[in-house]
N, C-alpha and C positions, 0 to 999 in steps of 0.2 A: 546481527541485524536487528533493527528495531522498526516496528510498523505500528501505525495508527490506522485502524480499520473502522470505517463508518458505513452503516447501512443507509442507503440512499434511495430516494424516489427517482432522482436524476443527478447527474454530475457531468461537468464538462471542463475542459481546459483550453485556454486560448494563449497564443504566443504572438506578440506583436499585433493583437487585434484579430488574428486569424484562428478559427476553430481548428484545434489539433486532434482532439478526441472527445467523445461523449458517450454516455450510457443512459439508459432508463433505470428501471429497478435493478439494484445490485449493490456492489461494494466499491467505495473509494478507498484505495490503499495508498497511504503515504509511507515511503520506505527510506530508511537511512542505513548506510553500510559503513562498517568499520574495517580497519586493516586485517583483523583476525578472522573475518568471515570466510567460510569455506563452502564447498559444495554440499556438505552436510547441513549447514545453516540454510542454504537455498532450498534444499529438498524438504527439510522439516517445516520451514515457515511457509513456503508456497503451498505445500499440501495441507497444512493447518488452516490457512486462509480459505481455501475453497471448500473445506469440510466443516468450517465453523458454523454451528447451528444457531443462527441469530435471526432467522426469518420465521414468522408465525405459521403454525400449521392451522388446520381447520378449527381447532379448539382455542386458538389465540395464544398458544404456547410457543415460545421460540424453540423450535424443534426441527427446522429445515435449514439446509445450507444453500449457498448460491448455486451449487450443482443441482440441488433438488428443485429450485425455482426456475432455473434456466436464465438467471440474471447475468448481467455483465460485470466486468471489473475495469475500473479506471485506475491505473498505476502511475503514481507521481513520485519522482525522486525528491527527497527532502533531507539534506544533510543536517539541518537544524534540529532534528529530533535527538541528536546527541549533544545538544548544547549543555554546557555546565555553567551554572550561575553561582557557584560556590564563592568565588572571589569577585568583588567589585560589582559593577552594574553592566559591564559589557560581557555578553556570553562568550565563552571559549568553545570552539568547535574542534579541538584537537583530537577528540576520539573519532571523529568522522574520517573515513578514508579520503585521501586526495582524489581529484577527478580522474587521474590516469589509472589509479588502482580500482576506483569504484565503478567507473563506466562499464568495463567488461563484466563485472559481477552483476550490475543492474541488468544488463542485457541478457545474461544467462538466467537471472531470476525471472525476468519477463517471459522468456521462452519456456521455462519450466512451469510457471504459473498458467500460461496458455495451454500447455500440455495437460496439466491437471484439470483445467476448466473444460477442455475439449473444443475450444474455439479461441480466436484471437482476443487478446487483452488490449483494451485501449490504453494509450499512454500519453504523457507529456513528452518533453524532450530533455534528456539529461543535461543539467547545467544551465538550462535556459531560465530566463525570468518569465514565470508563468502566472496567469490569472486563473485560479481554480474556483468554480462555482458549484455549489451543491445544495441539495435539499435533503438534510439529514432526516431519516425516518425513525421516529421514536421519541427522542433521539437515542440511537444506539451507537456507542463509540467504544471500541476495545483497543487496548494497548498490548502489543505482543513483543517479546524479546527472545530471539533464538538462543542466546546464551543461557538465559534463565529457564528456557523451555516453558514459558508462560505468556 
């Protein structure tokens, strides 16, 4: 699994012009799934995201997690995070799991992320054409990979 995590002041997702999910302060998480992803990847990455200390404490040091701040999480599926641009100018997405394999993993990930957070996670719709709006705070953007454990 690969994720891009952004600390946000607010974030929302619309599908067909209709608001699907929105948060105030918290994290926008873009998530890509590959065929080899397992429950261990789900557990490691979902736990790491909610415990990631990228929010400022009283001293202005990034020392607090979304759990500590009570913020929300907006989760968006994004298979393009596994794009390969090695050959030519048209990216290859062959590392991304196909929709039939990725959808159940995405749903399990969202459920586990909500469990770690202790409240529902907002989300887009798997496989939909979505319009995501965010105000990145900092900006703070972190890339994580469950296979590299970083």
